[in-house]
C-alpha positions in Angstrom: 27.8 57.9 239.5 24.3 59.6 240.2 23.7 60.3 243.6 20.5 61.7 245.4 19.2 62.4 248.9 15.6 62.2 249.9 14.2 65.5 252.1 12.4 64.5 254.8 10.2 66.7 257.2 10.6 66.7 260.7 7.5 64.4 261.0 9.3 61.9 258.4 7.4 62.9 255.5 9.4 62.7 252.3 9.3 66.4 251.0 11.3 65.7 247.6 14.6 64.7 246.4 17.9 66.6 245.7 20.3 65.1 243.3 23.9 65.5 244.4 26.9 66.3 241.7 26.7 67.4 238.2 25.6 65.0 235.3 24.9 65.3 231.7 21.3 66.4 232.0 23.0 69.9 233.4 21.7 69.0 237.0 23.8 70.9 239.7 25.2 70.3 243.3 22.0 69.7 245.5 23.1 72.6 248.1 19.8 74.6 246.7 16.9 72.9 248.4 14.3 72.0 245.6 11.4 73.0 248.1 13.1 76.3 248.5 13.5 76.8 244.8 9.6 75.7 244.5 8.3 77.8 247.5 10.6 81.3 246.6 11.0 80.5 243.1 8.7 82.1 240.4 7.1 80.3 237.2 9.2 80.7 234.2 7.8 77.5 232.4 4.4 75.7 232.4 2.7 73.1 230.2 -1.3 72.9 230.9 -2.4 69.7 229.4 -6.1 68.0 229.5 -6.9 64.4 228.5 -10.7 65.3 228.4 -10.9 62.4 231.1 -12.8 63.1 234.3 -11.3 63.4 237.9 -7.4 63.9 237.3 -7.6 64.5 233.6 -5.8 68.0 233.6 -2.8 69.2 235.0 -0.2 71.7 234.7 3.5 71.2 234.9 5.7 73.8 236.2 9.4 74.9 235.9 10.5 77.2 238.7 13.4 80.0 239.2 14.9 81.0 242.3 17.9 82.9 242.2 20.2 81.4 239.3 18.5 77.8 240.0 15.8 76.0 238.4 13.4 73.3 239.8 10.6 71.2 237.9 7.5 70.4 239.7 5.4 67.8 237.9 1.9 66.7 238.7 3.0 62.8 238.6 6.4 62.8 240.2 8.7 64.1 242.7 10.3 67.7 242.3 13.2 67.4 240.1 16.7 69.6 239.9 18.1 71.7 240.7 19.4 72.9 237.3 21.6 75.4 235.9 19.3 76.5 233.1 15.7 76.7 231.7 16.8 74.2 228.9 18.3 71.7 231.1 15.2 71.8 233.2 12.7 71.3 230.4 14.8 68.7 228.6 15.4 66.8 231.9 11.5 66.9 232.6 10.8 65.9 229.3 8.4 68.8 228.7 9.5 69.3 225.2 7.3 66.3 224.1 3.9 67.6 223.1 1.3 65.1 223.2 -2.7 65.0 222.1 -3.5 66.1 225.6 -1.3 69.5 225.4 -3.5 72.6 225.3 -0.8 75.4 226.1 2.7 76.1 226.8 3.6 79.6 228.1 6.9 80.8 229.4 8.5 84.2 230.8 12.0 83.6 229.9 11.7 82.0 226.3 9.8 83.6 223.3 7.2 81.4 221.1 9.2 80.8 218.8 11.9 79.3 220.5 9.4 77.2 222.3 8.3 76.2 219.1 12.2 75.2 217.8 12.5 72.9 220.9 8.9 70.9 220.9 8.6 67.2 219.7 5.5 65.7 218.4 5.2 62.4 217.5 1.7 62.5 216.0 0.4 63.6 212.8 -1.1 67.3 211.6 -4.1 68.8 211.9 -2.8 69.7 215.4 -2.9 73.3 217.3 -2.0 74.6 220.6 -1.0 77.7 222.5 2.3 78.7 222.9 2.8 82.2 225.0 -1.2 82.9 224.3 -0.6 82.6 220.4 -2.0 79.8 218.2 0.6 77.4 216.8 -0.2 74.5 214.3 1.9 71.4 213.6 2.7 71.3 209.7 3.5 68.3 207.7 7.2 68.3 208.9 6.2 67.9 212.2 7.3 71.6 213.1 4.8 74.2 215.0 4.5 77.3 212.9 2.2 80.1 214.1 -1.3 79.4 212.9 -2.6 82.0 210.2 -6.6 82.8 210.3 
């Protein structure tokens, strides 16, 4: 059974959601406030996407780490977490799925090879993106490989 608690500020404005208990996606006890993880933590994984459309057509998605907990801050949804591992956070937020708008993915905790291995892409090659500031392209097996010059 999944339970959650809405975090509100003193003026009643919703600040986020904390999930209580543990579920199969690696989410842990909600005792760590998501806002503390995001406020005091450091970005350990980010995805930059750009749809090419005017207005809110480009944004970053972030995973933060504070102490030994992770939280996800998406541009289009409430904060998610806390999680015990970066892998659990990235998978729960679906940040492993690459779209044609995905421009770059960076992580201070994962190598480019580790990131490329977990990525999933549904469109056909050719497609290129930056992983940890290196060019990677989608091959015919729909796996990302380092782009050769």
